[in-house]
PDB file as gemmi writes it, atoms N, CA and C in Angstrom:
CRYST1    1.000    1.000    1.000  90.00  90.00  90.00 P 1                      
ATOM      1  N   MET A   1     108.448  94.821  98.856  1.00  0.00           N  
ATOM      2  CA  MET A   1     107.861  94.538  97.552  1.00  0.00           C  
ATOM      3  C   MET A   1     107.540  93.052  97.493  1.00  0.00           C  
ATOM      4  N   SER A   2     106.430  92.712  96.893  1.00  0.00           N  
ATOM      5  CA  SER A   2     106.014  91.315  96.802  1.00  0.00           C  
ATOM      6  C   SER A   2     106.764  90.594  95.688  1.00  0.00           C  
ATOM      7  N   LYS A   3     106.587  89.281  95.627  1.00  0.00           N  
ATOM      8  CA  LYS A   3     107.229  88.477  94.586  1.00  0.00           C  
ATOM      9  C   LYS A   3     106.791  88.900  93.191  1.00  0.00           C  
ATOM     10  N   SER A   4     105.574  89.439  93.086  1.00  0.00           N  
ATOM     11  CA  SER A   4     105.065  89.853  91.770  1.00  0.00           C  
ATOM     12  C   SER A   4     105.658  91.184  91.312  1.00  0.00           C  
ATOM     13  N   GLY A   5     106.434  91.829  92.196  1.00  0.00           N  
ATOM     14  CA  GLY A   5     107.039  93.097  91.830  1.00  0.00           C  
ATOM     15  C   GLY A   5     106.197  94.301  92.191  1.00  0.00           C  
ATOM     16  N   HIS A   6     105.052  94.078  92.814  1.00  0.00           N  
ATOM     17  CA  HIS A   6     104.171  95.168  93.215  1.00  0.00           C  
ATOM     18  C   HIS A   6     104.326  95.438  94.703  1.00  0.00           C  
ATOM     19  N   GLU A   7     104.267  96.695  95.066  1.00  0.00           N  
ATOM     20  CA  GLU A   7     104.331  97.058  96.477  1.00  0.00           C  
ATOM     21  C   GLU A   7     103.018  96.731  97.154  1.00  0.00           C  
ATOM     22  N   HIS A   8     103.100  96.329  98.415  1.00  0.00           N  
ATOM     23  CA  HIS A   8     101.892  96.125  99.200  1.00  0.00           C  
ATOM     24  C   HIS A   8     101.373  97.491  99.615  1.00  0.00           C  
ATOM     25  N   PRO A   9     100.064  97.666  99.657  1.00  0.00           N  
ATOM     26  CA  PRO A   9      99.521  98.960 100.082  1.00  0.00           C  
ATOM     27  C   PRO A   9      99.786  99.199 101.566  1.00  0.00           C  
ATOM     28  N   ALA A  10      99.789 100.457 101.944  1.00  0.00           N  
ATOM     29  CA  ALA A  10      99.946 100.848 103.344  1.00  0.00           C  
ATOM     30  C   ALA A  10      98.569 101.154 103.909  1.00  0.00           C  
ATOM     31  N   VAL A  11      98.367 100.818 105.168  1.00  0.00           N  
ATOM     32  CA  VAL A  11      97.099 101.114 105.840  1.00  0.00           C  
ATOM     33  C   VAL A  11      97.191 102.521 106.412  1.00  0.00           C  
ATOM     34  N   LEU A  12      96.355 103.394 105.921  1.00  0.00           N  
ATOM     35  CA  LEU A  12      96.301 104.769 106.414  1.00  0.00           C  
ATOM     36  C   LEU A  12      95.608 104.812 107.770  1.00  0.00           C  
ATOM     37  N   GLY A  13      94.569 104.030 107.942  1.00  0.00           N  
ATOM     38  CA  GLY A  13      93.815 103.982 109.182  1.00  0.00           C  
ATOM     39  C   GLY A  13      92.494 103.300 108.942  1.00  0.00           C  
ATOM     40  N   ALA A  14      91.635 103.312 109.951  1.00  0.00           N  
ATOM     41  CA  ALA A  14      90.325 102.683 109.829  1.00  0.00           C  
ATOM     42  C   ALA A  14      89.251 103.657 110.306  1.00  0.00           C  
ATOM     43  N   TRP A  15      88.190 103.744 109.534  1.00  0.00           N  
ATOM     44  CA  TRP A  15      87.083 104.655 109.806  1.00  0.00           C  
ATOM     45  C   TRP A  15      85.774 103.895 109.646  1.00  0.00           C  
ATOM     46  N   MET A  16      84.694 104.506 110.084  1.00  0.00           N  
ATOM     47  CA  MET A  16      83.369 103.957 109.804  1.00  0.00           C  
ATOM     48  C   MET A  16      83.197 103.927 108.281  1.00  0.00           C  
ATOM     49  N   LEU A  17      82.358 103.023 107.794  1.00  0.00           N  
ATOM     50  CA  LEU A  17      82.242 102.770 106.358  1.00  0.00           C  
ATOM     51  C   LEU A  17      82.068 104.035 105.535  1.00  0.00           C  
ATOM     52  N   GLN A  18      81.096 104.865 105.862  1.00  0.00           N  
ATOM     53  CA  GLN A  18      80.839 106.059 105.057  1.00  0.00           C  
ATOM     54  C   GLN A  18      82.042 107.000 105.076  1.00  0.00           C  
ATOM     55  N   ASP A  19      82.648 107.194 106.251  1.00  0.00           N  
ATOM     56  CA  ASP A  19      83.819 108.063 106.347  1.00  0.00           C  
ATOM     57  C   ASP A  19      84.975 107.505 105.527  1.00  0.00           C  
ATOM     58  N   ALA A  20      85.166 106.184 105.563  1.00  0.00           N  
ATOM     59  CA  ALA A  20      86.254 105.560 104.808  1.00  0.00           C  
ATOM     60  C   ALA A  20      86.057 105.751 103.307  1.00  0.00           C  
ATOM     61  N   LEU A  21      84.826 105.569 102.839  1.00  0.00           N  
ATOM     62  CA  LEU A  21      84.552 105.747 101.414  1.00  0.00           C  
ATOM     63  C   LEU A  21      84.759 107.195 100.981  1.00  0.00           C  
ATOM     64  N   LEU A  22      84.283 108.125 101.798  1.00  0.00           N  
ATOM     65  CA  LEU A  22      84.443 109.537 101.465  1.00  0.00           C  
ATOM     66  C   LEU A  22      85.917 109.950 101.487  1.00  0.00           C  
ATOM     67  N   LEU A  23      86.652 109.478 102.482  1.00  0.00           N  
ATOM     68  CA  LEU A  23      88.069 109.821 102.573  1.00  0.00           C  
ATOM     69  C   LEU A  23      88.846 109.254 101.398  1.00  0.00           C  
ATOM     70  N   ALA A  24      88.581 108.003 101.042  1.00  0.00           N  
ATOM     71  CA  ALA A  24      89.276 107.411  99.896  1.00  0.00           C  
ATOM     72  C   ALA A  24      88.985 108.212  98.621  1.00  0.00           C  
ATOM     73  N   GLY A  25      87.754 108.648  98.450  1.00  0.00           N  
ATOM     74  CA  GLY A  25      87.409 109.481  97.294  1.00  0.00           C  
ATOM     75  C   GLY A  25      88.128 110.807  97.317  1.00  0.00           C  
ATOM     76  N   ARG A  26      88.203 111.417  98.484  1.00  0.00           N  
ATOM     77  CA  ARG A  26      88.914 112.698  98.620  1.00  0.00           C  
ATOM     78  C   ARG A  26      90.401 112.536  98.283  1.00  0.00           C  
ATOM     79  N   LEU A  27      91.001 111.455  98.774  1.00  0.00           N  
ATOM     80  CA  LEU A  27      92.406 111.203  98.474  1.00  0.00           C  
ATOM     81  C   LEU A  27      92.627 111.011  96.975  1.00  0.00           C  
ATOM     82  N   ARG A  28      91.722 110.282  96.322  1.00  0.00           N  
ATOM     83  CA  ARG A  28      91.841 110.112  94.865  1.00  0.00           C  
ATOM     84  C   ARG A  28      91.720 111.444  94.148  1.00  0.00           C  
ATOM     85  N   GLU A  29      90.850 112.333  94.647  1.00  0.00           N  
ATOM     86  CA  GLU A  29      90.739 113.680  94.071  1.00  0.00           C  
ATOM     87  C   GLU A  29      92.065 114.421  94.139  1.00  0.00           C  
ATOM     88  N   GLU A  30      92.821 114.158  95.192  1.00  0.00           N  
ATOM     89  CA  GLU A  30      94.110 114.817  95.404  1.00  0.00           C  
ATOM     90  C   GLU A  30      95.249 114.102  94.677  1.00  0.00           C  
ATOM     91  N   GLY A  31      94.926 113.062  93.894  1.00  0.00           N  
ATOM     92  CA  GLY A  31      95.948 112.362  93.120  1.00  0.00           C  
ATOM     93  C   GLY A  31      96.622 111.209  93.843  1.00  0.00           C  
ATOM     94  N   ILE A  32      96.060 110.789  94.976  1.00  0.00           N  
ATOM     95  CA  ILE A  32      96.622 109.681  95.738  1.00  0.00           C  
ATOM     96  C   ILE A  32      95.811 108.430  95.431  1.00  0.00           C  
ATOM     97  N   GLU A  33      96.492 107.350  95.103  1.00  0.00           N  
ATOM     98  CA  GLU A  33      95.802 106.091  94.848  1.00  0.00           C  
ATOM     99  C   GLU A  33      95.328 105.544  96.188  1.00  0.00           C  
ATOM    100  N   ALA A  34      94.028 105.463  96.373  1.00  0.00           N  
ATOM    101  CA  ALA A  34      93.460 105.045  97.651  1.00  0.00           C  
ATOM    102  C   ALA A  34      92.217 104.206  97.422  1.00  0.00           C  
ATOM    103  N   MET A  35      91.942 103.333  98.384  1.00  0.00           N  
ATOM    104  CA  MET A  35      90.715 102.546  98.364  1.00  0.00           C  
ATOM    105  C   MET A  35      90.308 102.195  99.784  1.00  0.00           C  
ATOM    106  N   ALA A  36      89.022 102.031  99.987  1.00  0.00           N  
ATOM    107  CA  ALA A  36      88.489 101.564 101.267  1.00  0.00           C  
ATOM    108  C   ALA A  36      88.185 100.081 101.118  1.00  0.00           C  
ATOM    109  N   GLU A  37      88.501  99.301 102.156  1.00  0.00           N  
ATOM    110  CA  GLU A  37      88.227  97.874 102.077  1.00  0.00           C  
ATOM    111  C   GLU A  37      87.938  97.285 103.448  1.00  0.00           C  
ATOM    112  N   THR A  38      87.321  96.114 103.435  1.00  0.00           N  
ATOM    113  CA  THR A  38      87.088  95.369 104.663  1.00  0.00           C  
ATOM    114  C   THR A  38      87.709  93.991 104.508  1.00  0.00           C  
ATOM    115  N   ASP A  39      87.943  93.340 105.617  1.00  0.00           N  
ATOM    116  CA  ASP A  39      88.556  92.008 105.589  1.00  0.00           C  
ATOM    117  C   ASP A  39      87.564  90.894 105.296  1.00  0.00           C  
ATOM    118  N   TYR A  40      86.292  91.164 105.488  1.00  0.00           N  
ATOM    119  CA  TYR A  40      85.301  90.112 105.318  1.00  0.00           C  
ATOM    120  C   TYR A  40      83.959  90.722 104.943  1.00  0.00           C  
ATOM    121  N   ASP A  41      83.074  89.858 104.472  1.00  0.00           N  
ATOM    122  CA  ASP A  41      81.740  90.290 104.069  1.00  0.00           C  
ATOM    123  C   ASP A  41      80.802  90.231 105.278  1.00  0.00           C  
ATOM    124  N   LEU A  42      80.422  91.381 105.807  1.00  0.00           N  
ATOM    125  CA  LEU A  42      79.585  91.423 106.997  1.00  0.00           C  
ATOM    126  C   LEU A  42      78.145  91.002 106.730  1.00  0.00           C  
ATOM    127  N   THR A  43      77.740  90.933 105.479  1.00  0.00           N  
ATOM    128  CA  THR A  43      76.353  90.564 105.203  1.00  0.00           C  
ATOM    129  C   THR A  43      76.100  89.089 105.479  1.00  0.00           C  
ATOM    130  N   SER A  44      77.156  88.296 105.586  1.00  0.00           N  
ATOM    131  CA  SER A  44      76.970  86.859 105.810  1.00  0.00           C  
ATOM    132  C   SER A  44      77.214  86.469 107.267  1.00  0.00           C  
ATOM    133  N   THR A  45      77.255  87.434 108.170  1.00  0.00           N  
ATOM    134  CA  THR A  45      77.479  87.138 109.578  1.00  0.00           C  
ATOM    135  C   THR A  45      76.289  87.617 110.404  1.00  0.00           C  
ATOM    136  N   PRO A  46      76.174  87.130 111.638  1.00  0.00           N  
ATOM    137  CA  PRO A  46      75.088  87.618 112.492  1.00  0.00           C  
ATOM    138  C   PRO A  46      75.316  89.040 112.991  1.00  0.00           C  
ATOM    139  N   TYR A  47      76.438  89.640 112.663  1.00  0.00           N  
ATOM    140  CA  TYR A  47      76.795  90.967 113.166  1.00  0.00           C  
ATOM    141  C   TYR A  47      76.522  92.077 112.158  1.00  0.00           C  
ATOM    142  N   THR A  48      75.659  91.821 111.208  1.00  0.00           N  
ATOM    143  CA  THR A  48      75.386  92.771 110.131  1.00  0.00           C  
ATOM    144  C   THR A  48      74.994  94.156 110.636  1.00  0.00           C  
ATOM    145  N   GLY A  49      74.224  94.243 111.706  1.00  0.00           N  
ATOM    146  CA  GLY A  49      73.742  95.533 112.194  1.00  0.00           C  
ATOM    147  C   GLY A  49      74.745  96.304 113.023  1.00  0.00           C  
ATOM    148  N   PHE A  50      75.871  95.700 113.374  1.00  0.00           N  
ATOM    149  CA  PHE A  50      76.850  96.383 114.214  1.00  0.00           C  
ATOM    150  C   PHE A  50      77.758  97.279 113.374  1.00  0.00           C  
ATOM    151  N   PRO A  51      78.082  98.445 113.908  1.00  0.00           N  
ATOM    152  CA  PRO A  51      79.025  99.303 113.181  1.00  0.00           C  
ATOM    153  C   PRO A  51      80.401  98.643 113.141  1.00  0.00           C  
ATOM    154  N   HIS A  52      81.110  98.858 112.087  1.00  0.00           N  
ATOM    155  CA  HIS A  52      82.457  98.299 111.963  1.00  0.00           C  
ATOM    156  C   HIS A  52      83.362  99.307 111.273  1.00  0.00           C  
ATOM    157  N   LEU A  53      84.630  99.091 111.439  1.00  0.00           N  
ATOM    158  CA  LEU A  53      85.615  99.978 110.830  1.00  0.00           C  
ATOM    159  C   LEU A  53      86.104  99.390 109.518  1.00  0.00           C  
ATOM    160  N   VAL A  54      86.387 100.277 108.596  1.00  0.00           N  
ATOM    161  CA  VAL A  54      86.873  99.906 107.269  1.00  0.00           C  
ATOM    162  C   VAL A  54      88.235 100.570 107.081  1.00  0.00           C  
ATOM    163  N   ARG A  55      89.191  99.783 106.631  1.00  0.00           N  
ATOM    164  CA  ARG A  55      90.532 100.329 106.414  1.00  0.00           C  
ATOM    165  C   ARG A  55      90.594 101.124 105.116  1.00  0.00           C  
ATOM    166  N   VAL A  56      91.395 102.165 105.127  1.00  0.00           N  
ATOM    167  CA  VAL A  56      91.706 102.922 103.922  1.00  0.00           C  
ATOM    168  C   VAL A  56      93.153 102.605 103.577  1.00  0.00           C  
ATOM    169  N   LEU A  57      93.359 102.137 102.353  1.00  0.00           N  
ATOM    170  CA  LEU A  57      94.682 101.744 101.880  1.00  0.00           C  
ATOM    171  C   LEU A  57      95.188 102.738 100.846  1.00  0.00           C  
ATOM    172  N   VAL A  58      96.483 103.000 100.894  1.00  0.00           N  
ATOM    173  CA  VAL A  58      97.125 103.888  99.928  1.00  0.00           C  
ATOM    174  C   VAL A  58      98.451 103.269  99.502  1.00  0.00           C  
ATOM    175  N   ARG A  59      99.021 103.784  98.438  1.00  0.00           N  
ATOM    176  CA  ARG A  59     100.370 103.354  98.053  1.00  0.00           C  
ATOM    177  C   ARG A  59     101.337 103.774  99.145  1.00  0.00           C  
ATOM    178  N   SER A  60     102.286 102.915  99.455  1.00  0.00           N  
ATOM    179  CA  SER A  60     103.203 103.208 100.560  1.00  0.00           C  
ATOM    180  C   SER A  60     104.025 104.470 100.312  1.00  0.00           C  
ATOM    181  N   ASP A  61     104.317 104.773  99.061  1.00  0.00           N  
ATOM    182  CA  ASP A  61     105.094 105.982  98.783  1.00  0.00           C  
ATOM    183  C   ASP A  61     104.242 107.252  98.854  1.00  0.00           C  
ATOM    184  N   GLN A  62     102.928 107.100  99.050  1.00  0.00           N  
ATOM    185  CA  GLN A  62     102.032 108.249  99.177  1.00  0.00           C  
ATOM    186  C   GLN A  62     101.451 108.365 100.586  1.00  0.00           C  
ATOM    187  N   LEU A  63     101.942 107.544 101.509  1.00  0.00           N  
ATOM    188  CA  LEU A  63     101.367 107.480 102.844  1.00  0.00           C  
ATOM    189  C   LEU A  63     101.476 108.799 103.600  1.00  0.00           C  
ATOM    190  N   GLU A  64     102.600 109.448 103.579  1.00  0.00           N  
ATOM    191  CA  GLU A  64     102.768 110.700 104.341  1.00  0.00           C  
ATOM    192  C   GLU A  64     101.839 111.799 103.827  1.00  0.00           C  
ATOM    193  N   GLU A  65     101.719 111.919 102.524  1.00  0.00           N  
ATOM    194  CA  GLU A  65     100.806 112.914 101.948  1.00  0.00           C  
ATOM    195  C   GLU A  65      99.364 112.575 102.308  1.00  0.00           C  
ATOM    196  N   ALA A  66      99.014 111.292 102.252  1.00  0.00           N  
ATOM    197  CA  ALA A  66      97.664 110.865 102.621  1.00  0.00           C  
ATOM    198  C   ALA A  66      97.380 111.176 104.084  1.00  0.00           C  
ATOM    199  N   ARG A  67      98.348 110.967 104.956  1.00  0.00           N  
ATOM    200  CA  ARG A  67      98.179 111.293 106.376  1.00  0.00           C  
ATOM    201  C   ARG A  67      97.915 112.781 106.571  1.00  0.00           C  
ATOM    202  N   ARG A  68      98.619 113.601 105.820  1.00  0.00           N  
ATOM    203  CA  ARG A  68      98.440 115.049 105.928  1.00  0.00           C  
ATOM    204  C   ARG A  68      97.007 115.439 105.562  1.00  0.00           C  
ATOM    205  N   ILE A  69      96.485 114.861 104.517  1.00  0.00           N  
ATOM    206  CA  ILE A  69      95.127 115.168 104.080  1.00  0.00           C  
ATOM    207  C   ILE A  69      94.107 114.579 105.056  1.00  0.00           C  
ATOM    208  N   ALA A  70      94.316 113.360 105.500  1.00  0.00           N  
ATOM    209  CA  ALA A  70      93.351 112.653 106.342  1.00  0.00           C  
ATOM    210  C   ALA A  70      93.220 113.278 107.732  1.00  0.00           C  
ATOM    211  N   LYS A  71      94.257 113.876 108.258  1.00  0.00           N  
ATOM    212  CA  LYS A  71      94.191 114.378 109.628  1.00  0.00           C  
ATOM    213  C   LYS A  71      93.153 115.497 109.789  1.00  0.00           C  
ATOM    214  N   ASP A  72      92.888 116.218 108.734  1.00  0.00           N  
ATOM    215  CA  ASP A  72      91.907 117.298 108.790  1.00  0.00           C  
ATOM    216  C   ASP A  72      90.555 116.905 108.184  1.00  0.00           C  
ATOM    217  N   TYR A  73      90.445 115.670 107.742  1.00  0.00           N  
ATOM    218  CA  TYR A  73      89.255 115.303 106.975  1.00  0.00           C  
ATOM    219  C   TYR A  73      88.198 114.560 107.789  1.00  0.00           C  
ATOM    220  N   ALA A  74      88.520 113.414 108.316  1.00  0.00           N  
ATOM    221  CA  ALA A  74      87.498 112.572 108.948  1.00  0.00           C  
ATOM    222  C   ALA A  74      87.946 112.115 110.327  1.00  0.00           C  
ATOM    223  N   PRO A  75      87.025 112.045 111.264  1.00  0.00           N  
ATOM    224  CA  PRO A  75      87.392 111.547 112.591  1.00  0.00           C  
ATOM    225  C   PRO A  75      87.736 110.068 112.546  1.00  0.00           C  
ATOM    226  N   ARG A  76      88.663 109.665 113.373  1.00  0.00           N  
ATOM    227  CA  ARG A  76      89.029 108.245 113.481  1.00  0.00           C  
ATOM    228  C   ARG A  76      88.183 107.597 114.522  1.00  0.00           C  
TER     229      ARG A  76                                                      
END                                                                             
Protein backbone atom coordinates (compact mmCIF):
# COMPACT_ATOMS: atom_id res chain seq x y z
CA MET A 1 0.00 0.00 0.00
CA SER A 2 1.30 3.46 -0.82
CA LYS A 3 1.77 6.34 1.63
CA SER A 4 -1.55 7.78 0.45
CA GLY A 5 -3.34 4.65 1.63
CA HIS A 6 -4.18 3.44 -1.87
CA GLU A 7 -3.04 0.13 -3.28
CA HIS A 8 -0.83 0.16 -6.34
CA PRO A 9 -2.46 -1.50 -9.34
CA ALA A 10 -1.27 -4.91 -10.50
CA VAL A 11 -0.10 -5.46 -14.07
CA LEU A 12 -2.24 -8.13 -15.67
CA GLY A 13 -0.11 -8.22 -18.82
CA ALA A 14 0.66 -6.33 -22.00
CA TRP A 15 -1.20 -6.51 -25.31
CA MET A 16 -1.34 -4.60 -28.56
CA LEU A 17 -3.24 -1.32 -28.10
CA GLN A 18 -6.61 -2.42 -29.49
CA ASP A 19 -6.52 -5.75 -27.62
CA ALA A 20 -5.58 -3.97 -24.37
CA LEU A 21 -8.45 -1.50 -24.70
CA LEU A 22 -10.95 -4.23 -25.51
CA LEU A 23 -9.74 -6.45 -22.67
CA ALA A 24 -9.89 -3.62 -20.14
CA GLY A 25 -13.47 -2.91 -21.25
CA ARG A 26 -14.40 -6.57 -20.96
CA LEU A 27 -12.94 -6.73 -17.45
CA ARG A 28 -14.94 -3.65 -16.43
CA GLU A 29 -18.07 -5.35 -17.79
CA GLU A 30 -17.31 -8.22 -15.42
CA GLY A 31 -17.04 -5.83 -12.46
CA ILE A 32 -13.23 -5.65 -12.32
CA GLU A 33 -11.63 -2.23 -12.09
CA ALA A 34 -9.27 -2.20 -15.07
CA MET A 35 -7.54 0.24 -17.38
CA ALA A 36 -5.13 0.12 -20.30
CA GLU A 37 -2.13 2.42 -20.17
CA THR A 38 1.24 3.17 -21.71
CA ASP A 39 4.39 4.51 -20.10
CA TYR A 40 4.92 7.28 -22.62
CA ASP A 41 3.32 9.22 -25.43
CA LEU A 42 4.34 7.53 -28.69
CA THR A 43 3.08 10.41 -30.81
CA SER A 44 6.09 12.50 -29.80
CA THR A 45 8.73 9.94 -30.78
CA PRO A 46 10.14 8.81 -34.13
CA TYR A 47 8.68 5.36 -33.43
CA THR A 48 5.04 6.33 -33.92
CA GLY A 49 4.44 3.77 -36.68
CA PHE A 50 5.85 0.81 -34.75
CA PRO A 51 3.51 -1.53 -32.92
CA HIS A 52 3.85 -1.40 -29.16
CA LEU A 53 2.42 -3.16 -26.17
CA VAL A 54 0.08 -1.53 -23.69
CA ARG A 55 -0.23 -2.73 -20.12
CA VAL A 56 -3.58 -3.62 -18.60
CA LEU A 57 -3.79 -2.71 -14.92
CA VAL A 58 -6.25 -4.07 -12.36
CA ARG A 59 -6.73 -3.83 -8.61
CA SER A 60 -4.34 -6.24 -6.94
CA ASP A 61 -7.17 -7.94 -5.06
CA GLN A 62 -8.90 -8.65 -8.41
CA LEU A 63 -5.82 -9.96 -10.23
CA GLU A 64 -6.65 -13.68 -10.10
CA GLU A 65 -10.18 -13.16 -11.40
CA ALA A 66 -8.84 -10.87 -14.14
CA ARG A 67 -6.31 -13.54 -15.14
CA ARG A 68 -9.09 -16.10 -15.42
CA ILE A 69 -11.06 -13.87 -17.77
CA ALA A 70 -8.02 -12.68 -19.77
CA LYS A 71 -6.64 -16.14 -20.54
CA ASP A 72 -9.57 -16.90 -22.84
CA TYR A 73 -10.00 -13.41 -24.22
CA ALA A 74 -7.03 -11.90 -26.05
CA PRO A 75 -3.71 -13.22 -27.31
CA ARG A 76 -0.60 -11.97 -25.55
